[in-house]
C-alpha positions as CSV (number, residue, x, y, z in Angstrom):
1,M,258.5,33.9,261.7
2,I,257.1,30.8,263.4
3,G,258.8,27.6,262.4
4,G,257.4,24.3,261.2
5,A,258.1,22.6,264.5
6,A,256.0,25.2,266.4
7,I,253.2,24.7,263.9
8,G,253.4,20.9,264.5
9,A,253.3,21.4,268.2
10,A,250.3,23.7,267.9
11,D,248.6,21.2,265.6
12,R,248.5,18.6,268.4
13,N,246.7,21.1,270.8
14,L,244.7,23.3,268.4
15,L,242.1,20.6,267.4
16,P,240.9,17.7,269.5
17,E,243.1,14.6,269.5
18,G,241.9,11.4,267.8
19,R,240.2,11.0,264.5
20,T,236.9,10.2,266.1
21,A,236.8,13.4,268.2
22,G,233.7,15.4,267.4
23,P,230.9,14.8,265.0
24,M,232.6,15.8,261.8
25,P,234.3,12.4,261.0
26,W,231.0,10.6,261.4
27,V,229.1,13.2,259.4
28,I,231.6,12.7,256.6
29,A,231.3,9.0,256.9
30,I,227.5,9.1,256.5
31,M,227.9,11.5,253.5
32,I,230.5,9.3,251.8
33,F,228.4,6.2,252.6
34,L,225.3,7.7,250.9
35,T,227.4,9.1,248.0
36,I,228.9,5.7,247.2
37,L,225.5,4.0,247.3
38,A,224.0,6.7,245.0
39,A,227.0,6.4,242.6
40,A,226.7,2.6,242.7
41,A,223.0,2.9,241.8
42,G,223.9,5.2,238.9
43,L,226.6,3.0,237.5
44,G,224.4,-0.1,237.8
45,L,221.6,1.5,236.1
46,D,223.9,2.8,233.3
47,R,225.2,-0.8,232.8
48,A,221.6,-2.1,232.6
49,A,220.6,0.6,230.1
50,R,223.6,-0.2,227.9
51,G,222.7,-3.9,228.1
52,I,219.1,-3.1,226.9
53,E,220.3,-0.8,224.1
54,G,223.0,-3.2,223.0
55,G,220.7,-6.1,222.6
56,N,218.8,-5.9,219.3
57,R,216.6,-8.9,219.9
58,V,213.4,-10.1,218.2
59,T,210.9,-12.6,219.4
60,V,208.8,-14.5,216.9
61,Q,205.6,-16.3,218.1
62,I,203.8,-18.9,215.9
63,V,200.2,-18.6,217.1
64,E,198.5,-21.6,215.5
65,A,196.0,-23.9,217.2
66,N,196.9,-26.9,215.0
67,A,200.0,-28.5,216.6
68,A,201.3,-30.1,213.3
69,R,200.8,-26.9,211.3
70,R,202.4,-24.9,214.1
71,N,205.5,-27.0,214.2
72,A,205.8,-26.9,210.4
73,E,205.5,-23.1,210.3
74,A,208.0,-22.8,213.2
75,G,210.5,-24.9,211.3
76,S,210.1,-22.8,208.1
77,A,210.4,-19.6,210.1
78,L,213.5,-20.8,211.9
79,A,215.1,-21.8,208.7
80,L,214.3,-18.4,207.1
81,L,215.7,-16.5,210.1
82,Q,218.9,-18.5,210.2
83,R,219.7,-17.6,206.6
84,H,218.4,-14.0,206.7
85,P,221.2,-11.5,206.2
86,A,219.9,-9.2,209.0
87,V,219.9,-12.0,211.6
88,Q,223.0,-12.9,213.6
89,L,221.6,-15.8,215.6
90,A,218.2,-17.6,215.8
91,R,217.0,-20.4,217.9
92,R,213.7,-22.0,218.8
93,V,212.6,-22.0,222.5
94,S,212.2,-25.6,223.5
95,D,208.9,-27.0,224.8
96,A,210.4,-27.5,228.2
97,E,211.4,-23.8,228.4
98,M,208.0,-22.8,227.3
99,Q,206.5,-24.9,230.1
100,R,208.7,-23.2,232.6
101,L,207.7,-19.8,231.3
102,L,204.0,-20.5,231.4
103,E,203.9,-22.5,234.7
104,P,203.7,-19.5,237.0
105,W,200.5,-18.3,235.3
106,L,198.9,-21.4,233.8
107,G,200.3,-24.2,236.0
108,V,201.4,-27.4,234.4
109,A,199.7,-27.5,231.0
110,S,200.2,-29.7,228.0
111,D,199.7,-28.9,224.4
112,G,196.6,-31.0,224.5
113,D,195.0,-28.9,227.1
114,I,195.7,-25.5,225.5
115,P,197.6,-24.5,222.3
116,I,201.1,-23.4,223.3
117,P,202.6,-21.1,220.7
118,A,206.0,-21.9,219.3
119,M,208.6,-19.2,220.0
120,I,211.8,-18.3,218.2
121,E,214.4,-15.9,219.6
122,A,216.6,-14.0,217.1
123,E,219.5,-11.7,217.6
124,L,219.8,-9.1,214.9
125,K,223.0,-7.8,213.4
126,P,224.0,-4.1,214.0
127,G,221.7,-2.0,211.9
128,G,219.1,-4.8,211.6
129,D,215.4,-4.0,212.1
130,A,212.4,-6.1,212.9
131,E,210.5,-4.6,210.0
132,Q,212.9,-6.5,207.6
133,L,211.6,-9.8,209.0
134,R,207.8,-9.3,209.1
135,Q,207.0,-9.7,205.5
136,P,209.3,-12.6,204.8
137,L,208.0,-14.4,207.9
138,R,204.4,-13.9,206.8
139,S,205.2,-15.6,203.5
140,V,206.2,-18.8,205.3
141,S,204.1,-18.5,208.4
142,P,200.9,-16.6,208.2
143,S,200.3,-16.9,212.0
144,A,203.8,-15.5,212.9
145,R,203.9,-12.5,215.2
146,V,207.1,-10.5,215.4
147,D,207.9,-8.5,218.5
148,A,210.9,-6.3,218.8
149,N,212.2,-6.3,222.4
150,A,213.2,-2.6,222.0
151,E,209.5,-1.7,221.5
152,W,208.3,-3.0,224.9
153,L,211.5,-2.1,226.6
154,A,211.2,1.6,225.6
155,P,209.3,2.6,228.8
156,L,211.8,0.7,230.9
157,K,214.7,2.5,229.2
158,R,213.0,5.9,229.9
159,L,212.6,4.9,233.5
160,I,216.2,3.8,233.9
161,S,217.4,7.0,232.2
162,A,215.4,9.1,234.7
163,L,216.8,7.1,237.6
164,R,220.4,7.6,236.3
165,W,219.9,11.3,236.3
166,L,218.4,11.1,239.8
167,A,221.4,9.1,241.0
168,L,223.8,11.7,239.6
169,G,221.8,14.5,241.3
170,L,222.0,12.7,244.6
171,V,225.8,12.3,244.2
172,L,226.2,16.0,243.6
173,L,223.9,16.9,246.5
174,M,225.9,14.6,248.8
175,L,229.1,16.2,247.8
176,A,227.6,19.6,248.3
177,A,226.4,18.5,251.8
178,T,229.9,17.2,252.6
179,A,231.4,20.5,251.6
180,A,228.9,22.4,253.7
181,S,229.7,20.2,256.8
182,V,233.4,21.0,256.3
183,V,232.6,24.7,256.1
184,L,230.6,24.6,259.4
185,A,233.3,22.5,261.1
186,A,236.1,24.9,260.0
187,R,234.2,27.9,261.2
188,A,233.4,26.3,264.5
189,A,237.1,25.4,264.9
190,L,238.1,29.0,264.2
191,D,235.6,30.3,266.8
192,T,236.8,27.8,269.4
193,H,240.5,28.5,268.9
194,R,240.4,32.2,268.1
195,G,242.8,32.9,271.0
196,T,245.3,30.4,269.8
197,I,245.2,31.8,266.3
198,E,245.9,35.3,267.6
199,V,248.9,34.0,269.5
200,L,250.2,32.2,266.4
201,H,249.9,35.5,264.5
202,L,251.8,37.3,267.2
203,M,254.5,34.7,266.9
204,G,254.7,35.4,263.1
205,A,252.6,32.7,261.6
206,T,251.0,33.7,258.3
207,D,247.4,33.0,257.3
208,H,248.5,30.3,255.0
209,Q,250.4,28.5,257.8
210,V,247.3,28.6,260.1
211,A,245.1,27.5,257.2
212,H,247.4,24.6,256.6
213,L,247.2,23.6,260.2
214,F,243.4,23.4,260.1
215,Q,243.5,21.8,256.6
216,R,245.7,19.0,257.7
217,R,243.6,18.1,260.7
218,I,240.4,18.3,258.8
219,A,241.9,16.1,256.1
220,R,242.6,13.4,258.8
221,D,239.0,13.5,259.9
222,A,237.8,13.3,256.3
223,L,240.1,10.4,255.6
224,F,238.8,8.5,258.6
225,G,235.2,9.3,257.7
226,G,235.7,8.4,254.1
227,G,237.3,5.1,255.0
228,A,234.4,4.2,257.4
229,G,231.8,5.2,254.8
230,L,233.5,3.2,252.1
231,V,233.6,0.0,254.3
232,G,230.0,0.4,255.2
233,A,228.9,1.0,251.6
234,L,230.9,-1.9,250.2
235,L,229.4,-4.2,252.8
236,V,225.8,-3.1,251.8
237,L,226.6,-3.5,248.1
238,W,228.0,-7.0,248.8
239,L,224.8,-8.0,250.6
240,L,222.6,-6.6,247.9
241,G,224.7,-8.4,245.3
242,R,224.1,-11.7,247.0
243,L,220.3,-11.0,247.1
244,V,220.3,-10.0,243.4
245,A,222.2,-13.2,242.5
246,A,219.7,-15.3,244.3
247,L,216.9,-13.9,242.1
248,G,218.5,-15.4,239.0
249,S,217.0,-12.6,236.8
250,H,219.1,-11.7,233.8
251,L,217.7,-8.1,233.6
252,I,218.1,-7.4,237.4
253,G,221.5,-9.2,237.3
254,S,222.7,-6.7,234.7
255,V,222.5,-4.0,237.4
256,S,225.4,-5.7,239.3
257,L,228.8,-3.8,239.1
258,P,232.0,-5.1,237.5
259,V,235.4,-4.7,239.1
260,P,236.3,-1.4,237.3
261,S,233.1,0.2,238.6
262,L,233.9,-0.9,242.2
263,L,237.4,0.6,241.8
264,L,235.8,3.8,240.7
265,L,233.6,3.8,243.8
266,A,236.7,3.3,245.9
267,L,238.0,6.7,244.6
268,I,235.0,8.6,246.1
269,P,236.5,8.8,249.6
270,L,239.7,10.2,248.2
271,L,237.6,12.7,246.3
272,G,235.9,13.5,249.6
273,V,239.2,14.1,251.3
274,L,240.4,16.4,248.5
275,L,237.2,18.3,248.6
276,A,237.4,18.7,252.4
277,M,240.9,20.0,252.2
278,L,240.2,22.5,249.5
279,V,236.9,23.7,251.1
280,A,238.6,23.9,254.6
281,R,241.5,26.0,253.2
282,A,239.3,28.4,251.3
283,T,237.0,28.8,254.3
284,I,239.8,29.4,256.8
285,L,241.6,31.9,254.6
286,R,238.4,33.8,253.9
287,A,237.5,33.8,257.6
288,L,241.1,35.0,258.6
289,D,240.9,37.8,256.1
290,R,237.7,39.0,257.8
291,L,239.0,38.4,261.3
292,L,242.1,40.5,260.8
């Protein structure tokens, strides 16, 4: 039976030398690059969705034209919210903050020009509901309007959920495409080196030894391609992270990835190498069975 040294010598001649030989490493690099980006999008959207679901916030607007009455009602409403058992935290949005919020639409406006409503932000305790606040608030502020953030964020939550499933589908498609490229590369290598394989069989090599030879070389190509794809994807994610940070948006900023998610993304190239090895071995063994 052929020995391990002979197999190692054949390994250097059976497939092209160098990890960048042929298109396969670059195809795998592109696939891993796209897979990491799709997975990063899914993880970011999942984090954003959990941020939306975890925040049980309520906004109270005091819509009263008379400034003195509006301030009095806002004070009463804030005091009620701060002592309400369903409310964890409540604060009034300052006039300066209201000015900044309205400036993009109304420009610089004072309360004398137009009546600017008073706004109170409240964070509810787990299990709290906005309906518990509406009736008590009307008793102290007839002009109070209670808006639960979950109500107007519901369409956004549905969109994020759909995009999460889309990202998962893209990851699975990219992994399937990676496996398909390995199958094609393995079959092409078998066709190219059919004569060498016959010689190895005549020397006593088993199908599993030949398959291991191909598997090892394909794993090297996959490792190179996976590393290149990981570096490219992390560079793109870093650039996107800087752009997102420059926006200063709390909602968009929640899409950014923490360190554990980045470590999870770094495992994708290793998964790609393992997938390439398993697919290559199965493809070679099946082809050798038909060949012989």
